[in-house]
HTML snippet that shows the backbone in 3Dmol.js (N, CA, C, O; Angstrom):
<script src="https://3Dmol.org/build/3Dmol-min.js"></script>
<div id="view" style="width:600px;height:400px;position:relative"></div>
<script>
const pdb = `
ATOM      1  N   UNK A   1     -26.335 -85.609  29.088  1.00  0.00           N
ATOM      2  CA  UNK A   1     -27.207 -84.969  28.138  1.00  0.00           C
ATOM      3  C   UNK A   1     -26.498 -84.764  26.803  1.00  0.00           C
ATOM      4  O   UNK A   1     -27.122 -84.796  25.742  1.00  0.00           O
ATOM      5  N   UNK A   2     -25.189 -84.553  26.875  1.00  0.00           N
ATOM      6  CA  UNK A   2     -24.441 -84.351  25.637  1.00  0.00           C
ATOM      7  C   UNK A   2     -24.522 -85.584  24.743  1.00  0.00           C
ATOM      8  O   UNK A   2     -24.619 -85.477  23.521  1.00  0.00           O
ATOM      9  N   UNK A   3     -24.481 -86.743  25.368  1.00  0.00           N
ATOM     10  CA  UNK A   3     -24.550 -87.976  24.574  1.00  0.00           C
ATOM     11  C   UNK A   3     -25.913 -88.113  23.899  1.00  0.00           C
ATOM     12  O   UNK A   3     -26.005 -88.555  22.753  1.00  0.00           O
ATOM     13  N   UNK A   4     -26.972 -87.731  24.619  1.00  0.00           N
ATOM     14  CA  UNK A   4     -28.305 -87.780  24.022  1.00  0.00           C
ATOM     15  C   UNK A   4     -28.438 -86.776  22.877  1.00  0.00           C
ATOM     16  O   UNK A   4     -29.084 -87.053  21.866  1.00  0.00           O
ATOM     17  N   UNK A   5     -27.829 -85.631  23.047  1.00  0.00           N
ATOM     18  CA  UNK A   5     -27.924 -84.586  22.022  1.00  0.00           C
ATOM     19  C   UNK A   5     -27.290 -85.038  20.703  1.00  0.00           C
ATOM     20  O   UNK A   5     -27.683 -84.562  19.638  1.00  0.00           O
ATOM     21  N   UNK A   6     -26.327 -85.940  20.762  1.00  0.00           N
ATOM     22  CA  UNK A   6     -25.650 -86.423  19.567  1.00  0.00           C
ATOM     23  C   UNK A   6     -26.447 -87.503  18.838  1.00  0.00           C
ATOM     24  O   UNK A   6     -26.112 -87.869  17.711  1.00  0.00           O
ATOM     25  N   UNK A   7     -27.489 -88.008  19.471  1.00  0.00           N
ATOM     26  CA  UNK A   7     -28.296 -89.069  18.860  1.00  0.00           C
ATOM     27  C   UNK A   7     -29.161 -88.507  17.739  1.00  0.00           C
ATOM     28  O   UNK A   7     -29.673 -87.390  17.815  1.00  0.00           O
ATOM     29  N   UNK A   8     -29.306 -89.336  16.679  1.00  0.00           N
ATOM     30  CA  UNK A   8     -30.078 -88.911  15.516  1.00  0.00           C
ATOM     31  C   UNK A   8     -31.466 -89.540  15.462  1.00  0.00           C
ATOM     32  O   UNK A   8     -32.364 -89.025  14.797  1.00  0.00           O
ATOM     33  N   UNK A   9     -31.636 -90.678  16.181  1.00  0.00           N
ATOM     34  CA  UNK A   9     -32.950 -91.328  16.151  1.00  0.00           C
ATOM     35  C   UNK A   9     -33.196 -92.064  17.476  1.00  0.00           C
ATOM     36  O   UNK A   9     -32.341 -92.103  18.361  1.00  0.00           O
ATOM     37  N   UNK A  10     -34.390 -92.641  17.573  1.00  0.00           N
ATOM     38  CA  UNK A  10     -34.801 -93.318  18.803  1.00  0.00           C
ATOM     39  C   UNK A  10     -33.903 -94.521  19.119  1.00  0.00           C
ATOM     40  O   UNK A  10     -33.652 -94.826  20.284  1.00  0.00           O
ATOM     41  N   UNK A  11     -33.434 -95.182  18.093  1.00  0.00           N
ATOM     42  CA  UNK A  11     -32.571 -96.353  18.292  1.00  0.00           C
ATOM     43  C   UNK A  11     -31.267 -95.945  18.984  1.00  0.00           C
ATOM     44  O   UNK A  11     -30.811 -96.632  19.898  1.00  0.00           O
ATOM     45  N   UNK A  12     -30.678 -94.850  18.560  1.00  0.00           N
ATOM     46  CA  UNK A  12     -29.448 -94.364  19.181  1.00  0.00           C
ATOM     47  C   UNK A  12     -29.709 -93.912  20.619  1.00  0.00           C
ATOM     48  O   UNK A  12     -28.887 -94.147  21.504  1.00  0.00           O
ATOM     49  N   UNK A  13     -30.838 -93.273  20.847  1.00  0.00           N
ATOM     50  CA  UNK A  13     -31.192 -92.843  22.201  1.00  0.00           C
ATOM     51  C   UNK A  13     -31.319 -94.053  23.118  1.00  0.00           C
ATOM     52  O   UNK A  13     -30.827 -94.042  24.247  1.00  0.00           O
ATOM     53  N   UNK A  14     -31.981 -95.095  22.628  1.00  0.00           N
ATOM     54  CA  UNK A  14     -32.145 -96.322  23.415  1.00  0.00           C
ATOM     55  C   UNK A  14     -30.790 -96.938  23.719  1.00  0.00           C
ATOM     56  O   UNK A  14     -30.564 -97.408  24.834  1.00  0.00           O
ATOM     57  N   UNK A  15     -29.884 -96.945  22.746  1.00  0.00           N
ATOM     58  CA  UNK A  15     -28.555 -97.509  22.955  1.00  0.00           C
ATOM     59  C   UNK A  15     -27.790 -96.724  24.029  1.00  0.00           C
ATOM     60  O   UNK A  15     -27.177 -97.325  24.911  1.00  0.00           O
ATOM     61  N   UNK A  16     -27.821 -95.398  23.962  1.00  0.00           N
ATOM     62  CA  UNK A  16     -27.148 -94.559  24.960  1.00  0.00           C
ATOM     63  C   UNK A  16     -27.771 -94.801  26.340  1.00  0.00           C
ATOM     64  O   UNK A  16     -27.062 -94.902  27.342  1.00  0.00           O
ATOM     65  N   UNK A  17     -29.089 -94.889  26.377  1.00  0.00           N
ATOM     66  CA  UNK A  17     -29.787 -95.130  27.643  1.00  0.00           C
ATOM     67  C   UNK A  17     -29.372 -96.471  28.238  1.00  0.00           C
ATOM     68  O   UNK A  17     -29.077 -96.547  29.430  1.00  0.00           O
ATOM     69  N   UNK A  18     -29.344 -97.524  27.435  1.00  0.00           N
ATOM     70  CA  UNK A  18     -28.957 -98.851  27.915  1.00  0.00           C
ATOM     71  C   UNK A  18     -27.519 -98.862  28.429  1.00  0.00           C
ATOM     72  O   UNK A  18     -27.225 -99.490  29.446  1.00  0.00           O
ATOM     73  N   UNK A  19     -26.620 -98.163  27.721  1.00  0.00           N
ATOM     74  CA  UNK A  19     -25.231 -98.083  28.169  1.00  0.00           C
ATOM     75  C   UNK A  19     -25.141 -97.367  29.519  1.00  0.00           C
ATOM     76  O   UNK A  19     -24.404 -97.792  30.410  1.00  0.00           O
ATOM     77  N   UNK A  20     -25.892 -96.285  29.657  1.00  0.00           N
ATOM     78  CA  UNK A  20     -25.886 -95.512  30.897  1.00  0.00           C
ATOM     79  C   UNK A  20     -26.412 -96.357  32.063  1.00  0.00           C
ATOM     80  O   UNK A  20     -25.817 -96.375  33.140  1.00  0.00           O
ATOM     81  N   UNK A  21     -27.520 -97.050  31.843  1.00  0.00           N
ATOM     82  CA  UNK A  21     -28.100 -97.890  32.891  1.00  0.00           C
ATOM     83  C   UNK A  21     -27.164 -99.042  33.271  1.00  0.00           C
ATOM     84  O   UNK A  21     -27.037 -99.379  34.448  1.00  0.00           O
ATOM     85  N   UNK A  22     -26.518 -99.636  32.284  1.00  0.00           N
ATOM     86  CA  UNK A  22     -25.570-100.719  32.560  1.00  0.00           C
ATOM     87  C   UNK A  22     -24.416-100.202  33.422  1.00  0.00           C
ATOM     88  O   UNK A  22     -23.969-100.883  34.345  1.00  0.00           O
ATOM     89  N   UNK A  23     -23.944 -99.003  33.118  1.00  0.00           N
ATOM     90  CA  UNK A  23     -22.877 -98.409  33.920  1.00  0.00           C
ATOM     91  C   UNK A  23     -23.316 -98.155  35.350  1.00  0.00           C
ATOM     92  O   UNK A  23     -22.561 -98.405  36.290  1.00  0.00           O
ATOM     93  N   UNK A  24     -24.544 -97.655  35.518  1.00  0.00           N
ATOM     94  CA  UNK A  24     -25.065 -97.418  36.866  1.00  0.00           C
ATOM     95  C   UNK A  24     -25.186 -98.723  37.654  1.00  0.00           C
ATOM     96  O   UNK A  24     -24.826 -98.776  38.830  1.00  0.00           O
ATOM     97  N   UNK A  25     -25.691 -99.767  37.009  1.00  0.00           N
ATOM     98  CA  UNK A  25     -25.830-101.067  37.671  1.00  0.00           C
ATOM     99  C   UNK A  25     -24.465-101.624  38.069  1.00  0.00           C
ATOM    100  O   UNK A  25     -24.314-102.188  39.153  1.00  0.00           O
ATOM    101  N   UNK A  26     -23.468-101.465  37.187  1.00  0.00           N
ATOM    102  CA  UNK A  26     -22.117-101.943  37.477  1.00  0.00           C
ATOM    103  C   UNK A  26     -21.536-101.184  38.676  1.00  0.00           C
ATOM    104  O   UNK A  26     -20.953-101.791  39.575  1.00  0.00           O
ATOM    105  N   UNK A  27     -21.696 -99.861  38.685  1.00  0.00           N
ATOM    106  CA  UNK A  27     -21.198 -99.055  39.797  1.00  0.00           C
ATOM    107  C   UNK A  27     -21.875 -99.450  41.108  1.00  0.00           C
ATOM    108  O   UNK A  27     -21.222 -99.542  42.147  1.00  0.00           O
ATOM    109  N   UNK A  28     -23.185 -99.682  41.055  1.00  0.00           N
ATOM    110  CA  UNK A  28     -23.918-100.069  42.256  1.00  0.00           C
ATOM    111  C   UNK A  28     -23.405-101.407  42.777  1.00  0.00           C
ATOM    112  O   UNK A  28     -23.163-101.556  43.975  1.00  0.00           O
ATOM    113  N   UNK A  29     -23.237-102.384  41.882  1.00  0.00           N
ATOM    114  CA  UNK A  29     -22.753-103.706  42.292  1.00  0.00           C
ATOM    115  C   UNK A  29     -21.350-103.613  42.883  1.00  0.00           C
ATOM    116  O   UNK A  29     -21.051-104.253  43.891  1.00  0.00           O
ATOM    117  N   UNK A  30     -20.494-102.816  42.252  1.00  0.00           N
ATOM    118  CA  UNK A  30     -19.128-102.659  42.754  1.00  0.00           C
ATOM    119  C   UNK A  30     -19.122-101.986  44.120  1.00  0.00           C
ATOM    120  O   UNK A  30     -18.279-102.304  44.958  1.00  0.00           O
ATOM    121  N   UNK A  31     -20.037-101.075  44.356  1.00  0.00           N
ATOM    122  CA  UNK A  31     -20.065-100.375  45.642  1.00  0.00           C
ATOM    123  C   UNK A  31     -20.514-101.301  46.770  1.00  0.00           C
ATOM    124  O   UNK A  31     -20.278-101.004  47.941  1.00  0.00           O
ATOM    125  N   UNK A  32     -21.153-102.411  46.434  1.00  0.00           N
ATOM    126  CA  UNK A  32     -21.627-103.356  47.444  1.00  0.00           C
ATOM    127  C   UNK A  32     -20.609-104.457  47.723  1.00  0.00           C
ATOM    128  O   UNK A  32     -20.762-105.223  48.675  1.00  0.00           O
ATOM    129  N   UNK A  33     -19.584-104.532  46.903  1.00  0.00           N
ATOM    130  CA  UNK A  33     -18.564-105.564  47.087  1.00  0.00           C
ATOM    131  C   UNK A  33     -17.629-105.151  48.213  1.00  0.00           C
ATOM    132  O   UNK A  33     -17.361-103.965  48.404  1.00  0.00           O
ATOM    133  N   UNK A  34     -17.128-106.147  48.968  1.00  0.00           N
ATOM    134  CA  UNK A  34     -16.169-105.805  50.029  1.00  0.00           C
ATOM    135  C   UNK A  34     -14.980-105.069  49.431  1.00  0.00           C
ATOM    136  O   UNK A  34     -14.400-105.498  48.433  1.00  0.00           O
ATOM    137  N   UNK A  35     -14.640-103.984  50.041  1.00  0.00           N
ATOM    138  CA  UNK A  35     -13.547-103.163  49.528  1.00  0.00           C
ATOM    139  C   UNK A  35     -12.313-103.294  50.400  1.00  0.00           C
ATOM    140  O   UNK A  35     -12.088-104.305  51.065  1.00  0.00           O
ATOM    141  N   UNK A  36     -11.537-102.249  50.371  1.00  0.00           N
ATOM    142  CA  UNK A  36     -10.340-102.219  51.174  1.00  0.00           C
ATOM    143  C   UNK A  36     -10.717-102.244  52.647  1.00  0.00           C
ATOM    144  O   UNK A  36     -11.760-101.728  53.046  1.00  0.00           O
ATOM    145  N   UNK A  37      -9.846-102.854  53.447  1.00  0.00           N
ATOM    146  CA  UNK A  37     -10.093-102.891  54.876  1.00  0.00           C
ATOM    147  C   UNK A  37     -10.091-101.460  55.404  1.00  0.00           C
ATOM    148  O   UNK A  37      -9.244-100.648  55.030  1.00  0.00           O
ATOM    149  N   UNK A  38     -11.026-101.171  56.254  1.00  0.00           N
ATOM    150  CA  UNK A  38     -11.126 -99.831  56.797  1.00  0.00           C
ATOM    151  C   UNK A  38     -12.124 -98.959  56.067  1.00  0.00           C
ATOM    152  O   UNK A  38     -12.411 -97.848  56.514  1.00  0.00           O
ATOM    153  N   UNK A  39     -12.661 -99.435  54.955  1.00  0.00           N
ATOM    154  CA  UNK A  39     -13.664 -98.670  54.227  1.00  0.00           C
ATOM    155  C   UNK A  39     -15.025 -99.006  54.807  1.00  0.00           C
ATOM    156  O   UNK A  39     -15.682 -99.950  54.368  1.00  0.00           O
ATOM    157  N   UNK A  40     -15.446 -98.229  55.797  1.00  0.00           N
ATOM    158  CA  UNK A  40     -16.677 -98.544  56.494  1.00  0.00           C
ATOM    159  C   UNK A  40     -17.918 -98.364  55.635  1.00  0.00           C
ATOM    160  O   UNK A  40     -18.984 -98.872  55.982  1.00  0.00           O
ATOM    161  N   UNK A  41     -17.803 -97.651  54.522  1.00  0.00           N
ATOM    162  CA  UNK A  41     -18.960 -97.424  53.668  1.00  0.00           C
ATOM    163  C   UNK A  41     -19.112 -98.495  52.599  1.00  0.00           C
ATOM    164  O   UNK A  41     -20.122 -98.518  51.895  1.00  0.00           O
ATOM    165  N   UNK A  42     -18.139 -99.374  52.462  1.00  0.00           N
ATOM    166  CA  UNK A  42     -18.251-100.449  51.475  1.00  0.00           C
ATOM    167  C   UNK A  42     -19.438-101.330  51.861  1.00  0.00           C
ATOM    168  O   UNK A  42     -19.547-101.768  53.006  1.00  0.00           O
ATOM    169  N   UNK A  43     -20.297-101.579  50.929  1.00  0.00           N
ATOM    170  CA  UNK A  43     -21.453-102.424  51.193  1.00  0.00           C
ATOM    171  C   UNK A  43     -22.662-101.661  51.683  1.00  0.00           C
ATOM    172  O   UNK A  43     -23.670-102.273  52.037  1.00  0.00           O
ATOM    173  N   UNK A  44     -22.591-100.345  51.715  1.00  0.00           N
ATOM    174  CA  UNK A  44     -23.752 -99.565  52.130  1.00  0.00           C
ATOM    175  C   UNK A  44     -23.526 -98.863  53.447  1.00  0.00           C
ATOM    176  O   UNK A  44     -22.424 -98.878  53.997  1.00  0.00           O
ATOM    177  N   UNK A  45     -24.553 -98.264  53.932  1.00  0.00           N
ATOM    178  CA  UNK A  45     -24.501 -97.494  55.165  1.00  0.00           C
ATOM    179  C   UNK A  45     -24.429 -98.448  56.354  1.00  0.00           C
ATOM    180  O   UNK A  45     -25.377 -99.195  56.599  1.00  0.00           O
ATOM    181  N   UNK A  46     -23.328 -98.436  57.093  1.00  0.00           N
ATOM    182  CA  UNK A  46     -23.199 -99.370  58.211  1.00  0.00           C
ATOM    183  C   UNK A  46     -24.219 -99.106  59.317  1.00  0.00           C
ATOM    184  O   UNK A  46     -24.586-100.032  60.041  1.00  0.00           O
ATOM    185  N   UNK A  47     -24.673 -97.890  59.460  1.00  0.00           N
ATOM    186  CA  UNK A  47     -25.676 -97.594  60.482  1.00  0.00           C
ATOM    187  C   UNK A  47     -27.005 -98.261  60.158  1.00  0.00           C
ATOM    188  O   UNK A  47     -27.678 -98.767  61.055  1.00  0.00           O
ATOM    189  N   UNK A  48     -27.383 -98.267  58.908  1.00  0.00           N
ATOM    190  CA  UNK A  48     -28.636 -98.908  58.509  1.00  0.00           C
ATOM    191  C   UNK A  48     -28.559-100.414  58.699  1.00  0.00           C
ATOM    192  O   UNK A  48     -29.535-101.043  59.109  1.00  0.00           O
ATOM    193  N   UNK A  49     -27.401-100.992  58.401  1.00  0.00           N
ATOM    194  CA  UNK A  49     -27.248-102.436  58.542  1.00  0.00           C
ATOM    195  C   UNK A  49     -27.414-102.851  60.000  1.00  0.00           C
ATOM    196  O   UNK A  49     -28.057-103.859  60.291  1.00  0.00           O
ATOM    197  N   UNK A  50     -26.839-102.079  60.912  1.00  0.00           N
ATOM    198  CA  UNK A  50     -26.961-102.415  62.320  1.00  0.00           C
ATOM    199  C   UNK A  50     -28.395-102.281  62.792  1.00  0.00           C
ATOM    200  O   UNK A  50     -28.869-103.095  63.584  1.00  0.00           O
ATOM    201  N   UNK A  51     -29.084-101.268  62.316  1.00  0.00           N
ATOM    202  CA  UNK A  51     -30.466-101.094  62.717  1.00  0.00           C
ATOM    203  C   UNK A  51     -31.302-102.279  62.258  1.00  0.00           C
ATOM    204  O   UNK A  51     -32.171-102.747  62.993  1.00  0.00           O
ATOM    205  N   UNK A  52     -31.051-102.762  61.061  1.00  0.00           N
ATOM    206  CA  UNK A  52     -31.791-103.911  60.554  1.00  0.00           C
ATOM    207  C   UNK A  52     -31.467-105.140  61.389  1.00  0.00           C
ATOM    208  O   UNK A  52     -32.373-105.873  61.786  1.00  0.00           O
ATOM    209  N   UNK A  53     -30.176-105.377  61.662  1.00  0.00           N
ATOM    210  CA  UNK A  53     -29.770-106.518  62.473  1.00  0.00           C
ATOM    211  C   UNK A  53     -30.392-106.436  63.861  1.00  0.00           C
ATOM    212  O   UNK A  53     -30.905-107.432  64.372  1.00  0.00           O
ATOM    213  N   UNK A  54     -30.348-105.258  64.472  1.00  0.00           N
ATOM    214  CA  UNK A  54     -30.921-105.074  65.804  1.00  0.00           C
ATOM    215  C   UNK A  54     -32.419-105.347  65.778  1.00  0.00           C
ATOM    216  O   UNK A  54     -32.957-105.965  66.697  1.00  0.00           O
ATOM    217  N   UNK A  55     -33.088-104.889  64.729  1.00  0.00           N
ATOM    218  CA  UNK A  55     -34.525-105.094  64.617  1.00  0.00           C
ATOM    219  C   UNK A  55     -34.843-106.580  64.531  1.00  0.00           C
ATOM    220  O   UNK A  55     -35.768-107.058  65.189  1.00  0.00           O
ATOM    221  N   UNK A  56     -34.074-107.319  63.716  1.00  0.00           N
ATOM    222  CA  UNK A  56     -34.311-108.751  63.573  1.00  0.00           C
ATOM    223  C   UNK A  56     -34.075-109.472  64.893  1.00  0.00           C
ATOM    224  O   UNK A  56     -34.842-110.365  65.255  1.00  0.00           O
ATOM    225  N   UNK A  57     -33.009-109.089  65.627  1.00  0.00           N
ATOM    226  CA  UNK A  57     -32.741-109.704  66.917  1.00  0.00           C
ATOM    227  C   UNK A  57     -33.870-109.399  67.887  1.00  0.00           C
ATOM    228  O   UNK A  57     -34.305-110.276  68.633  1.00  0.00           O
ATOM    229  N   UNK A  58     -34.342-108.167  67.880  1.00  0.00           N
ATOM    230  CA  UNK A  58     -35.423-107.772  68.776  1.00  0.00           C
ATOM    231  C   UNK A  58     -36.688-108.550  68.458  1.00  0.00           C
ATOM    232  O   UNK A  58     -37.424-108.940  69.364  1.00  0.00           O
ATOM    233  N   UNK A  59     -36.944-108.780  67.169  1.00  0.00           N
ATOM    234  CA  UNK A  59     -38.115-109.540  66.773  1.00  0.00           C
ATOM    235  C   UNK A  59     -38.054-110.964  67.313  1.00  0.00           C
ATOM    236  O   UNK A  59     -39.047-111.483  67.822  1.00  0.00           O
ATOM    237  N   UNK A  60     -36.878-111.597  67.201  1.00  0.00           N
ATOM    238  CA  UNK A  60     -36.700-112.963  67.703  1.00  0.00           C
ATOM    239  C   UNK A  60     -36.879-112.988  69.218  1.00  0.00           C
ATOM    240  O   UNK A  60     -37.522-113.892  69.752  1.00  0.00           O
ATOM    241  N   UNK A  61     -36.312-111.995  69.914  1.00  0.00           N
ATOM    242  CA  UNK A  61     -36.466-111.924  71.361  1.00  0.00           C
ATOM    243  C   UNK A  61     -37.932-111.775  71.742  1.00  0.00           C
ATOM    244  O   UNK A  61     -38.398-112.413  72.686  1.00  0.00           O
ATOM    245  N   UNK A  62     -38.660-110.937  71.012  1.00  0.00           N
ATOM    246  CA  UNK A  62     -40.079-110.749  71.296  1.00  0.00           C
ATOM    247  C   UNK A  62     -40.856-112.034  71.080  1.00  0.00           C
ATOM    248  O   UNK A  62     -41.754-112.351  71.861  1.00  0.00           O
ATOM    249  N   UNK A  63     -40.528-112.777  70.035  1.00  0.00           N
ATOM    250  CA  UNK A  63     -41.197-114.045  69.775  1.00  0.00           C
ATOM    251  C   UNK A  63     -40.918-115.022  70.907  1.00  0.00           C
ATOM    252  O   UNK A  63     -41.820-115.727  71.359  1.00  0.00           O
ATOM    253  N   UNK A  64     -39.664-115.068  71.369  1.00  0.00           N
ATOM    254  CA  UNK A  64     -39.312-115.960  72.472  1.00  0.00           C
ATOM    255  C   UNK A  64     -40.044-115.562  73.744  1.00  0.00           C
ATOM    256  O   UNK A  64     -40.524-116.423  74.482  1.00  0.00           O
ATOM    257  N   UNK A  65     -40.132-114.255  74.007  1.00  0.00           N
ATOM    258  CA  UNK A  65     -40.851-113.774  75.184  1.00  0.00           C
ATOM    259  C   UNK A  65     -42.315-114.184  75.130  1.00  0.00           C
ATOM    260  O   UNK A  65     -42.884-114.618  76.131  1.00  0.00           O
ATOM    261  N   UNK A  66     -42.923-114.044  73.950  1.00  0.00           N
ATOM    262  CA  UNK A  66     -44.324-114.417  73.800  1.00  0.00           C
ATOM    263  C   UNK A  66     -44.520-115.921  74.026  1.00  0.00           C
ATOM    264  O   UNK A  66     -45.495-116.332  74.656  1.00  0.00           O
ATOM    265  N   UNK A  67     -43.600-116.734  73.516  1.00  0.00           N
ATOM    266  CA  UNK A  67     -43.691-118.180  73.718  1.00  0.00           C
ATOM    267  C   UNK A  67     -43.554-118.512  75.194  1.00  0.00           C
ATOM    268  O   UNK A  67     -44.288-119.356  75.709  1.00  0.00           O
ATOM    269  N   UNK A  68     -42.626-117.861  75.880  1.00  0.00           N
ATOM    270  CA  UNK A  68     -42.435-118.105  77.313  1.00  0.00           C
ATOM    271  C   UNK A  68     -43.671-117.682  78.097  1.00  0.00           C
ATOM    272  O   UNK A  68     -44.071-118.368  79.038  1.00  0.00           O
ATOM    273  N   UNK A  69     -44.281-116.557  77.719  1.00  0.00           N
ATOM    274  CA  UNK A  69     -45.497-116.110  78.392  1.00  0.00           C
ATOM    275  C   UNK A  69     -46.617-117.112  78.180  1.00  0.00           C
ATOM    276  O   UNK A  69     -47.373-117.402  79.107  1.00  0.00           O
ATOM    277  N   UNK A  70     -46.735-117.648  76.960  1.00  0.00           N
ATOM    278  CA  UNK A  70     -47.769-118.646  76.675  1.00  0.00           C
ATOM    279  C   UNK A  70     -47.552-119.895  77.521  1.00  0.00           C
ATOM    280  O   UNK A  70     -48.503-120.440  78.082  1.00  0.00           O
ATOM    281  N   UNK A  71     -46.303-120.351  77.616  1.00  0.00           N
ATOM    282  CA  UNK A  71     -45.984-121.527  78.424  1.00  0.00           C
ATOM    283  C   UNK A  71     -46.330-121.282  79.890  1.00  0.00           C
ATOM    284  O   UNK A  71     -46.885-122.155  80.557  1.00  0.00           O
ATOM    285  N   UNK A  72     -46.002-120.094  80.385  1.00  0.00           N
ATOM    286  CA  UNK A  72     -46.274-119.758  81.781  1.00  0.00           C
ATOM    287  C   UNK A  72     -47.776-119.722  82.033  1.00  0.00           C
ATOM    288  O   UNK A  72     -48.240-120.206  83.066  1.00  0.00           O
ATOM    289  N   UNK A  73     -48.537-119.158  81.108  1.00  0.00           N
ATOM    290  CA  UNK A  73     -49.992-119.106  81.263  1.00  0.00           C
ATOM    291  C   UNK A  73     -50.578-120.509  81.278  1.00  0.00           C
ATOM    292  O   UNK A  73     -51.502-120.780  82.045  1.00  0.00           O
ATOM    293  N   UNK A  74     -50.061-121.403  80.446  1.00  0.00           N
ATOM    294  CA  UNK A  74     -50.545-122.786  80.417  1.00  0.00           C
ATOM    295  C   UNK A  74     -50.281-123.470  81.760  1.00  0.00           C
ATOM    296  O   UNK A  74     -51.140-124.180  82.283  1.00  0.00           O
ATOM    297  N   UNK A  75     -49.089-123.251  82.308  1.00  0.00           N
ATOM    298  CA  UNK A  75     -48.757-123.855  83.605  1.00  0.00           C
ATOM    299  C   UNK A  75     -49.679-123.320  84.701  1.00  0.00           C
ATOM    300  O   UNK A  75     -50.150-124.077  85.549  1.00  0.00           O
ATOM    301  N   UNK A  76     -49.931-122.016  84.677  1.00  0.00           N
ATOM    302  CA  UNK A  76     -50.817-121.426  85.675  1.00  0.00           C
ATOM    303  C   UNK A  76     -52.229-121.993  85.549  1.00  0.00           C
ATOM    304  O   UNK A  76     -52.884-122.267  86.554  1.00  0.00           O
ATOM    305  N   UNK A  77     -52.693-122.168  84.317  1.00  0.00           N
ATOM    306  CA  UNK A  77     -54.022-122.737  84.104  1.00  0.00           C
ATOM    307  C   UNK A  77     -54.084-124.179  84.613  1.00  0.00           C
ATOM    308  O   UNK A  77     -55.068-124.584  85.232  1.00  0.00           O
ATOM    309  N   UNK A  78     -53.037-124.938  84.351  1.00  0.00           N
ATOM    310  CA  UNK A  78     -52.981-126.328  84.827  1.00  0.00           C
ATOM    311  C   UNK A  78     -52.989-126.376  86.347  1.00  0.00           C
ATOM    312  O   UNK A  78     -53.668-127.211  86.944  1.00  0.00           O
ATOM    313  N   UNK A  79     -52.231-125.475  86.975  1.00  0.00           N
ATOM    314  CA  UNK A  79     -52.204-125.436  88.442  1.00  0.00           C
ATOM    315  C   UNK A  79     -53.573-125.058  88.992  1.00  0.00           C
ATOM    316  O   UNK A  79     -54.024-125.627  89.986  1.00  0.00           O
ATOM    317  N   UNK A  80     -54.231-124.104  88.352  1.00  0.00           N
ATOM    318  CA  UNK A  80     -55.560-123.690  88.801  1.00  0.00           C
ATOM    319  C   UNK A  80     -56.541-124.846  88.673  1.00  0.00           C
ATOM    320  O   UNK A  80     -57.362-125.059  89.565  1.00  0.00           O
ATOM    321  N   UNK A  81     -56.469-125.599  87.569  1.00  0.00           N
ATOM    322  CA  UNK A  81     -57.349-126.749  87.377  1.00  0.00           C
ATOM    323  C   UNK A  81     -57.088-127.808  88.433  1.00  0.00           C
ATOM    324  O   UNK A  81     -58.027-128.414  88.949  1.00  0.00           O
ATOM    325  N   UNK A  82     -55.836-128.035  88.757  1.00  0.00           N
ATOM    326  CA  UNK A  82     -55.460-129.028  89.766  1.00  0.00           C
ATOM    327  C   UNK A  82     -56.040-128.639  91.116  1.00  0.00           C
ATOM    328  O   UNK A  82     -56.582-129.479  91.835  1.00  0.00           O
ATOM    329  N   UNK A  83     -55.921-127.354  91.458  1.00  0.00           N
ATOM    330  CA  UNK A  83     -56.451-126.885  92.732  1.00  0.00           C
ATOM    331  C   UNK A  83     -57.975-126.999  92.787  1.00  0.00           C
ATOM    332  O   UNK A  83     -58.531-127.350  93.827  1.00  0.00           O
ATOM    333  N   UNK A  84     -58.642-126.709  91.689  1.00  0.00           N
ATOM    334  CA  UNK A  84     -60.104-126.816  91.641  1.00  0.00           C
ATOM    335  C   UNK A  84     -60.543-128.255  91.841  1.00  0.00           C
ATOM    336  O   UNK A  84     -61.522-128.528  92.535  1.00  0.00           O
ATOM    337  N   UNK A  85     -59.810-129.172  91.226  1.00  0.00           N
ATOM    338  CA  UNK A  85     -60.164-130.581  91.318  1.00  0.00           C
ATOM    339  C   UNK A  85     -59.952-131.117  92.736  1.00  0.00           C
ATOM    340  O   UNK A  85     -60.618-132.074  93.131  1.00  0.00           O
ATOM    341  N   UNK A  86     -59.059-130.537  93.492  1.00  0.00           N
ATOM    342  CA  UNK A  86     -58.792-130.985  94.863  1.00  0.00           C
ATOM    343  C   UNK A  86     -59.932-130.562  95.797  1.00  0.00           C
ATOM    344  O   UNK A  86     -60.204-131.249  96.781  1.00  0.00           O
ATOM    345  N   UNK A  87     -60.588-129.464  95.509  1.00  0.00           N
ATOM    346  CA  UNK A  87     -61.612-128.947  96.431  1.00  0.00           C
ATOM    347  C   UNK A  87     -62.934-129.471  96.062  1.00  0.00           C
ATOM    348  O   UNK A  87     -63.928-129.155  96.715  1.00  0.00           O
TER     349      UNK A  87
END
`;
const viewer = $3Dmol.createViewer("view");
viewer.addModel(pdb, "pdb");
viewer.setStyle({}, {cartoon: {color: "spectrum"}});
viewer.zoomTo();
viewer.render();
</script>
């Protein structure tokens, strides 16, 4: 706020704002870069990352399960048709 208070016009305010935002973006980018070994918080919250990874794996497993169920239903239908044709 002190920096804004020193501004005399809108142009200076915009310049201070742009500098502040650039600094925030730089800090954010640096916080996402791999840091020192052992810094578990480098790159974000490790708990959230695992939850996302687990969710994606679970989604793939569910898709595979659904495909297997569809294949099994098709086989059962084919067997039922075969039995009907025999009688």
